[in-house]
C-alpha positions as CSV (number, residue, x, y, z in Angstrom):
1,M,48.3,204.6,146.8
2,S,47.6,207.4,144.8
3,K,47.6,208.1,141.1
4,F,47.3,211.0,138.4
5,E,47.4,210.7,134.6
6,K,46.8,213.5,132.2
7,T,47.7,214.1,128.6
8,I,48.7,216.8,127.3
9,Y,48.1,217.0,123.3
10,Q,50.9,218.8,122.1
11,A,55.2,217.8,122.5
12,V,56.6,218.8,125.6
13,P,60.2,217.9,125.5
14,Q,61.3,219.9,128.6
15,L,58.4,218.6,130.8
16,V,60.4,215.9,132.2
17,F,63.2,218.7,133.4
18,E,60.6,221.2,134.6
19,L,58.8,218.3,136.5
20,D,61.8,216.9,138.2
21,Q,63.0,220.7,139.1
22,A,59.8,221.4,140.6
23,I,59.8,217.7,142.5
24,M,63.5,218.0,143.9
25,N,62.7,221.7,145.1
26,S,59.1,220.5,146.7
27,A,60.9,219.5,150.1
28,M,64.5,219.6,151.8
29,S,64.0,215.4,152.3
30,M,63.3,215.0,148.6
31,K,65.6,212.4,146.6
32,L,65.8,211.2,143.5
33,V,66.2,207.4,143.9
34,D,66.8,206.2,140.2
35,E,65.8,206.9,136.6
36,S,65.3,205.5,133.3
37,V,64.8,206.5,129.8
38,F,64.2,204.6,126.6
39,E,63.9,205.9,123.2
40,A,62.3,204.4,120.4
41,Y,61.6,206.3,117.6
42,P,59.0,208.2,118.0
43,Y,58.4,207.1,121.5
44,K,60.5,208.6,124.2
45,V,59.6,207.0,127.9
46,S,61.1,208.5,131.0
47,I,60.7,206.8,134.4
48,K,61.9,208.5,137.6
49,V,61.3,207.6,141.3
50,Y,61.4,210.1,144.2
51,D,61.4,209.3,148.0
52,K,60.3,211.7,150.2
53,Y,60.5,212.0,154.2
54,F,57.5,212.8,155.9
55,M,57.9,214.2,159.4
56,R,54.5,214.2,160.7
57,N,54.0,210.3,160.8
58,S,57.8,209.5,160.4
59,S,57.8,207.5,157.1
60,R,58.7,207.7,154.0
61,A,56.8,207.9,150.6
62,S,57.1,207.3,147.1
63,L,56.5,209.0,143.6
64,S,57.2,207.2,140.2
65,L,56.5,209.5,137.2
66,T,56.2,208.0,134.1
67,V,56.2,210.5,131.0
68,V,55.7,209.3,127.5
69,E,56.1,211.6,124.4
70,D,55.6,210.2,120.8
71,G,56.4,213.6,119.1
72,R,52.7,214.8,119.1
73,S,51.5,214.3,122.8
74,T,52.7,213.7,126.3
75,H,51.3,211.3,128.6
76,V,52.3,211.8,132.5
77,V,51.6,209.3,135.2
78,A,52.4,210.1,138.5
79,I,51.8,207.2,141.5
80,G,52.5,207.5,145.2
81,S,52.9,204.7,147.6
82,G,53.7,204.0,151.0
83,G,53.9,206.7,153.8
84,G,52.1,204.9,156.0
85,Q,52.3,203.8,159.5
86,G,51.6,200.3,161.3
87,A,51.8,196.7,160.1
88,I,48.1,196.2,159.6
89,F,46.1,199.0,158.8
90,N,48.6,201.4,156.8
91,F,47.5,204.6,158.2
92,S,49.0,206.8,155.8
93,W,47.5,210.7,156.7
94,G,47.4,211.4,153.0
95,A,51.1,211.6,152.4
96,E,51.3,209.6,149.0
97,T,48.5,212.0,148.0
98,E,50.1,215.0,148.9
99,F,53.1,213.9,146.5
100,V,51.0,213.2,143.6
101,N,48.9,216.5,144.1
102,D,52.4,218.0,143.7
103,V,52.5,217.0,140.2
104,Q,48.9,218.0,139.4
105,R,49.5,221.5,140.7
106,F,52.6,222.1,139.0
107,L,51.1,220.9,135.4
108,E,48.1,223.0,136.0
109,K,50.1,226.0,137.2
110,M,52.3,225.5,133.9
111,G,48.8,225.5,131.9
112,Y,48.6,222.0,131.2
């Protein structure tokens, strides 16, 4: 399991769309599993779950992306899991960490 959290102290209403595009374009095997959006003024919560196949260890990893906006700030949480092999030791080669790092690199590239 790997986790990244970042609070951006400004409203970024297009961030969910931009993150989704960056994640979906990061690999041919990327798939959006499901998503949910909940709004209760002033809050908007977007949750997206992605799935990616990793050829190097013949496994799949998932990324759960949660973005909470309140009109003044935007909080991003990316949690990666799976990607492991083996019933006992779950040796992953860092697949879930790589997945989460994609989100972190995108935010840094955008200046957040």
